[in-house]
Each structure stands twice: as structure tokens, then as C-alpha cells.
N, C-alpha and C positions, 0 to 999 in steps of 0.2 A: 767596298767590303773586302776585308783581307782574305787571303787564301785559306787560312785555317778555319775561319768562321764559315766560309762558303762550303768547305768540305764537311764540316760538322752538320750544317743545315741539309746538305745533300743526303748525308747518311740518315738523319732523322726523318726527312721527307720520304726516303726510300722505305723506311720502316712503317711510316704512316700509310703510304699507298699500298704496301704489301698486306698490312693488316686489313685495310679497307677492301682489298680484293678478296681476302679470305672470309671476312665476316659480313660485310654490308652489301656486296654485289649479289643479286639474285639470278643473273644470267649464268647458267651452268657452263656454257661453253667458255665464257670469259674466266669464270672461276677455276675451271679445270685445265684449260689449255694455255692460258696467258700467264707469263711471268715477267717481272721487271728485269730488264737487262742493264739499263744504265739510267742514272738520274744526273742531270747537269743543270746547274743554276747559272744564269748569266752573271757577269761581274757586277752589274748594278742591281741584281736581285729582282728584276722586273719580270723575267721569263724563266720558266722551268721546262726543260726538254725531257720528257719521259720516253725512254726507248723500251718498247716491249718486244718480247720474242714469243712466237707461237710454236709449241712443240706438238706437231701433229704427225704421228708415225704412220697413220693410215691414209693420209692425203685426202680425207673426205670432208674437210672443213673449208668453208668459204672465207678466206682470209680478208677479203675486202669488206665483207659484212661485219666481221669482228673488229676491223679497224674503224668502221663507221660507228659501231656501238661504243667503242672506246672514246671516239671523238665526242659522242653524246654525253659521256661521263666526265668531260673536262671540268665543267662547273662544279660537279659533285666532289671531284678530287680537290679542287681549289677550296671549296667550303670546308672539307675535312682538314686540309692543311691549316687554314685560318683558325679553325677551332682548337687545334692542338698546339700550335706555335704562337708565341707572342712576338710577332715581327711587325715592323711598320707597314710594309707593303706585302700583301700576299701575292706571290708571283702568278702570272697568267700561264696556264698549262698548255704546252704544245705536245702533241702525240706523234711519235715516230715508230715505225715497225722495223725490226731487225731480223734478217733471215739467216744470220750466220750459224745459229744453232741448228736450224733445219738443214742448211747446206752441209754442215759437218756430219749430221746423221746420214744424209744422202751419200756423201763421199765414203763414209765408213761402210755402208751397205754395199757400195760398188766394189770396194777393196775386199770385202768378205766374199763376194761373188767371184772375183778374180782368184782369190785364194782357193775356193772350192774347185774351180775349173782347173787350176794348176795341180791340185791334189789328184784329180781324176786322170789327168794326162800323164802323171808320173808313174 
């Protein structure tokens, strides 16, 4: 599969999965806290790596439970992709979690705390 076609499929699959998360998923935690971070299709088109991020500002969400629930939805995502796209092979979905957004929020809050402390000392 050429690079341009693969990128187009990744973009379309990202749209399909995003709409599925918004409209078809009934689990409120997944619906409200999970977002697609990256969609990668392998060169042969057999596997799809979906990378999700969880934005939990209050740190009261069980991330392992959400990842387990997302893994249960792999077949559902694959079915949705197959029904929306006319491709020879519907890729097998693999779920990954990304904590970079959460890490960025944590670093930002630490920097804000340091800034507040410096303003008090000055």
C-alpha cells in the first residue's frame, strides 16, 4: 500500500472511530475522558494501532479499567471500520494508551505552583 493511500485511510479511520466514540459508546467514562491520539495503519494494512489518551484532571479514574474496556471494544471498532470502508482486509485493531497529554498537564501544574511560590517570595 502506498504512503498516500495509507495516510488517507488513517485519517478516515480516525474520523470513524471518533464518531463511534461520540455516538455509539454508552460507557460515559470512555465517552467523556478518552480521545484518539494517533491512528497508525501498518504498511500491509493488516493491523491498526489506535493510541488513546485519557484526560483526567482530578486523578480519580482507574486507567487500567478504561484500557480494559477499550480492549473489549476492539471488535466493535473493527466492525464499524468494515461497515464504513470498502477495503479488502479490515485491519485488526490494537489498543495503546498514551500518557503524554496527562504528563503535560502535570508538568504545567507544577510550573504554575513554582511560579506562585516565586511570586510569594519576591
